[in-house]
N, C-alpha and C positions, 0 to 999 in steps of 0.2 A: 026532811032535812031542808032548813031556811038558806038559800040562797042569796047571797050578795046580787047584786047587779053587776055586769061585767066591768063598767066604768070603775065603779065603786070599788071592785075587790082587783083592778088593775093597777090602780092607785094605792091600794094598799099593800100589796106586794112588792113596787117600786119602792113604796117607802121603806118597807121591811128589809129589802136587799139593798137599799141605799145607807142603811142605817149603819154599818161598818164604814162606809166611806166618807161620814162626817163626823165621826167621833173624834176624840179630841188626841190626835196622832200626830205628833210633834216630833221635832229633832233637836240636836242641840246644834246653837248657831257656829258657823265658822270658827277655828279657834282662834283665840285673844289671847295677844302676850301685850304685859303690861309693862311698858315702858320704863326703862332704869332711870334714876335720878342722880344724875353724878355730870362728871368731866364730859362725857360724851354729848351731854345735853347744852353744856354750857355755851355753846355758839349761838344757840337761837334765842338769846335772852336777849331783849330790847326790842326795839322795833327794827332795825336791820340784821339783828339777828335771828330774827322770827322769819325774815325773808329770806336768809339763806339757811334756817332750816327746812323752809317748804323743799329744797331741794336734796336735802344732805338728811335730816333728823328720819328717824324713824316712825316720829308721829308728827304729825302737822304742825302742832303749837308748841313744838321743842320742849322745852323746858316750862312754858307756859309762863312766860316772863318773872321766873324765879319761884312760883309756885311747888313745881316740882322740886325743887332744890330745897325749899324751906321745908315742905314735908318730910323729906328725905330724914331730916334732921332731927325727925321724930321716928324714922323707922317705916315712916308710911309711904307708899307707892299709887297710883293714880292711872287708871286704864280707860279711856273712853274708845269705843267702837260704834260705826254707823255704816249699817248695811242700807242700800237702796236697791231694789231689785223691781223690774218690768215683766213678766211673765203672763203666759196664755197658750190658749190651744188654736193652731191655724186648720185644724182638721178634724173629724171626730168630736166626740165628745155629747153632752147633750145639747150643746149649742157652743159657736166660737166668740173667743172675745180676749181680751188684755187685761192685766190687773195690776194696779202698784201694791208694792209690802213696802215697808220701812220697819226699822229696830237699832234703836240705840243702846248699847248697855255700857253702863258704868260700874266700874270695879274698884274698891277702895282694900287695899291692904296694909296691915301692919305686922313688920317684925317684931316681936317684943324684946329679942337678942339687941338690935340697933335700937329701940326705942327706950327703952329701962333697963336692960342689961339681964332680960329672963332668957335662956336659951333654949331654941326649940320651938317656943311658940309663934303663932300665926293667928291674926285674927282675918277674916274675911266678909264684905258685905259687897253686895252686887243688886242691881237695880235693872229695870228693864224698861222701856218706852217703845210700845209695839203701835204700830199704823196700818190702816189697810185691810183688817179684818180677812175674812175668810171667803170672798165672792165666789172668785175664780175657782177655786178648789171645792167648795160645795154647788157651785149653779152651774158651772162650764164641764168641769174635769170630770167629779166624783168616783176617782179613783179610791183605792185603798193606799196605796203608795204616794201620800201625799205631794205634789210637786215642790215644794217649798219649805225647807227647814225654819224659817221664819215667820213663814203663814200664824198668827194667831188672833185672838180678840182684842181688838182695839184699848190699851189701858197704858197707865203707868203702875208696875208692880215692884214690890221688893222679889228678888230671885232668891239668893241663899244668902243666911248668917248663920257662919259659924265659928269655931273655934277649933284648931288644929295642933296638938303637943306630939312633939318627938322626944323617945325613951332611949334608953340602952345604948350601949357603943357602937358607932355609926350610924347611930340614928334607924336601927333596926326594926324599931316598933314606933307607931304613931297612931294617935287617938284622934280623930274628928268628932265634933258634937254639936249638933243646933240645926238647922235648918237647910235640907242639902236637896240637892238635885243631882239624879241618880246616874244622870248620862255624861257625866264631867269625869267620870272614872269607870264605872262598871259598863260591861257587855259593847263595847265600842273598839273600832278600828281606828286608828291613827291616819290611815291612808285614805279610809273611806271620809274621814270627816270635809276632804275636800271638793265634795258634790254636794250639791244646791236640793237635792231629793230629798224629802226627811227622813227616807229609812235608809239612806246611809248612814245616820247618827243614830236615834233612838228606834229600836228596829219595830219592824209592823206587827209583829205577834205581841208585844207586852201595852203596845198602842192602841192594842183593840181588847185586847184582854184582862190587863189589870184596871181596877176602878179608876177612872178619869182618865185612862192613858198611861197611870203612873205616875212617879214623882220625876217627871222630865220638863224640859223646855216647854211652855213657862212656868211650871209648876216645879215644886217641891213638897217633902216633908220631914218633919223631924226625927230626930235620931241618932244614933252612933254608929261611926264607923272604925273598924280596926284596920291596920295596916301593918302586916310582919314581915321581914326578909330574914328568914331562917338561913339561907346560904346564897352567896351572890347568883346571879341567875333566875332566882325563885322569889315570886311575890306573893302572898296570900293576903285577900281583899275579904272583909267579910261583916257584915252590917244588918243592921236590926232599924227600922222606920214604921212611922205610921201605915197602917194598912192603906189609906187614902189620902191623895193631897189636897182634900177639900172635904168638909163636914157635909156635905149633900153631894155624891158626886154622878148620881144615876142621871139628870138631865145637862149638866156641862157644868163641870169642875169649874172651869175658868171664872163663868160668871160667879159660881158661887164662892169663889175665893178671889173677887176681881184683882184686887191691890197686893194678893200674898201676904195679907196680915196675919191668917190663921195659922196658929201653931198647934194644929190637932196633935191628943193622943187619945185613945183610946177607941180607935176604930180598927180593932185587929191589928196586926203587924206584918210587915211588910220584912221577909229574911231574906238575905242573898249573900250567898258566897263566891270568890270566883280565883282560883289559882293560876298566877302568869308565868310562863316558864319564857327567858330571854337570852339571846347569846350576839354578839357579846356580852357578857356581864360587866356591871356597871364597876369601872376601875381596872378593867382590863389593859392590859399591854399589850402592843403591837412590837413584834420582834424588829430590830432592826433590818433594812432592805426588803423587809417584808408587806405585801399590800394590807391595807384592811380588809377584815373578813366581810362577807355580805352576810349580814344580822338578821335576826328575826325575832318576833315574838308571837307563842302562841297561849291560849286563854281558854280554859275550862270553867264553866260556871254554872250554878241553879238557882233559883229564886221559887218561895213559896208564900202565898199571901192567904192568912187564916180568915179572911172574910166569906161570907156565904156569898154564892155566885148562883144566878138564875140559869136553869136549865133552858138550853135553846129552842127545844121541841115541844116538851111536855109538861103540863100542870100538876100541881100536887096530888092528883087524884090518878094519875096516870094516861090523861088523855090529851091528844094533840091541842094545842094551844089556837090550831086554826078550827076546831071542830066547833063551831059556834052553838050547835045543838048541845053539846056535853061538857064543855070546858068551861071551867069554875073561875076560869081568867087569873089564876095566881099560879106563876109559872114555879115548879117543882126546884125547891133550892137545894145546894150541895154546899159541902163544908171543905173550904180550901180549893186553892189550885196552885200550880205549877208548872215550870217550865224547865229545860235544861239548851244549855247554849256552847256554843264552841266558836271561837275567833283567832285568825290567822293572818299576821304580816308577815312578808317576805321579801325582801330585799334580792332579786335574782341577778343583777347586773348593775356594774358599774364600771363608767368609761375611764380607762389608766390614763388618758390625757387629761381629762377634766373630771375630778372627783365630785363636782354637784352634780354632775349627769348621770341619772340613776332610773333603772327601771323595777318598779316593788311590783306584786301582787298580795291581793287580799282577798277574805272570805270569812263570811259568818256564817252560819246556821243556828236555826232556833225551833225547838219542837215541844207541843202542850200534848202530851198523852191522853188528857182528860178530855175528849172532844166533845161530850155533852154539855158542857158549860161555857165553852170557849166561842168566838166567831173565828179567828184564826187555828190553824191547827199547824202550820208551818209555814216558815220565812227564812230567804235564803239573799244575802247579797254578795257578787263578787265583782271583782275589778279589778283593772293594770292602771297603774299610776306612772308616769315618766316627768321627772324633774329636769329643768333645762333642756327641752326640749329642741331648741334649735341655738345655733352658736350665738354665742355670747347673750345669751339671754338665760342665766343664771338662776335667777328668783320666779320665771314662769312655770307650770305644771298644767300639763295636758292628763286628762283622766277619762277612762272609758271603764263604765260599772253595768251592771246589772242586777235585778230586783227580782225576788218570786214571793207571793203570797198565796199560800192555798188554805181556802176555808174549810172548816170542820164537816165532818158529814152530818152532824147535827143541826149545821146551821143549813146544809145543802137540802137535807130530807125535812126542814121546817119549811122552808118554801117547797118543795113537792106539794105537801100537807095542804099548803095554802092554793094551791090549782086544784088538788083532788076536791076539796070540800067547796070550791066555788066554782067548780065545773069548768073553768077556765085551762088555759096553756099558756106557759111561757117559758124563757129562758132559767136554766137552774145554774146556780154560782157554783163555781170550779175553783180556776185560778186565775191570778194575774202576774202578768210580765210586763216589766220595763226595763228601758236600757236608757241610758245618759252619757254623751259626749261633752266633755266641758272644757274649757281651758283658760286658766288665771295669768291674765297679761299684768305683770308687776310697771307700771306707770310710774311710780315714784315709790321709796322705803314705804311709804304711809298710805299709798291708793292701789287696787287691784283691779281690774277691770275682767269680768267675768261672763263671756258669752256662754250661752248654756241650749244644749237641745234636747229632749226627751221623745220617746216613744213608749206610749203606754198599749198593750196588746190586750184586749180582753177586759178594759175597765171594769173595776167594780166586782171584778171577778165573773160577770157576765151579768149586768143586770140591766133591765128592762128602762130604754130613755123615756123620761117622765114628760118628754115633750113628744113622742110619739103616739098617735092615735092607736097604732095596733099593739104597743108596747114591747117594740124590737129593741135587740139589746142595744146597747149603746156601742157606737161604732168606735175602732181604733184611733186613737190621738196623737197628735204631733204637736208636742209642746217646744215651744223657742221662747227665749229674753234673753236679759242680762243682767246681773248683779254688779255692783260697785261696792267696793270694803272700804272705809275712809278710817283711819288709826289716828287718833287726836292725842 
């Protein structure tokens, strides 16, 4: 049996085990509201109006000296959000250090009814300017559950481009067609989106198991989505999309589709369906003298990707890929891949004296039964969210969240094989835990300051530290930083 030298095999194992931690695992940015174009922004017109709007408007630039009002005459609304953040690990990890990330998001929407009298239509185009790259996550942290939902390859790109049309009485059916990012509608918890860590948005499991991380921020795929509301309180989402967000996804889908201008078809299909159950339902009335009920939303869904997926452990002849003497180097390929999931958002308390003060629970669990072709077998997120945690701070939000990622048995066994055939030993990847404490402080209606602390236990599910001469496991990490959100 041919043996590699220990330094070489240690580096190879570290690289293999680190593979999951540097995949394209990104989330949806914080929810973005598109400012209204009407009387509520009228006060910010002109120079002195702008200064007044700095204090009172939902957008820093208010009506943008009449631009938003003018666009509104054609049914067009404009939203601009900028996020600046500085995050890093203060202990543990491959090394310590901080880094800057930035994201500017521009959204243009046109209501066809207001624009030219066609009811139920909505055009959407969104664009991203991403700054800062992936340095801190890739080189310092190397966690499965990446520390920021906006970290991505530096570029300016088109994100989404679609048209949505409503049908039937009470808009009970609508169809959206075009370039879409699934994290805007599918498998997300509305409460979880307040957090900074990536995996509270687009889940860990599809980030590593789908080609290119799936059609989620900062990527998207061409497809069609159907939404039906057969009865009040029940909504069914279903969609079919191109199987990959880039024509070449195995190396880096973001670099292979750097500006988001690929409108790919023919690379298999990604099919997804989700049933949503909510209470109280849309249009529900509260009886006089009674308090508003504690609402909830539960979601059940599944996705299937028809593309071929490489086995995590064996080659096409059945030998271990780590067996240098016998493997042909070509991974065994499997047809298709799927996962099932559930999401819950539950309001559990509301202050009778202050209805803005509420406490909510959320959770999401996702599993992939076919472990032979997947890096992640299961992922989960849970948390507690409190709005208006302090008196007279109605717009503030306090959040405590927990994340979990478990690697597949095939991925773990592939690492065991690498050690066995090299005659070395080292940590076997298992699972990773993450906790986050965050606070959104509303400085102005258009400005949110968000200090954030994260603790990552067993980073990378237990991978060797590339900077350790002995190949010791990466130590637990304490992440700290701050995010600033501006709405223009």
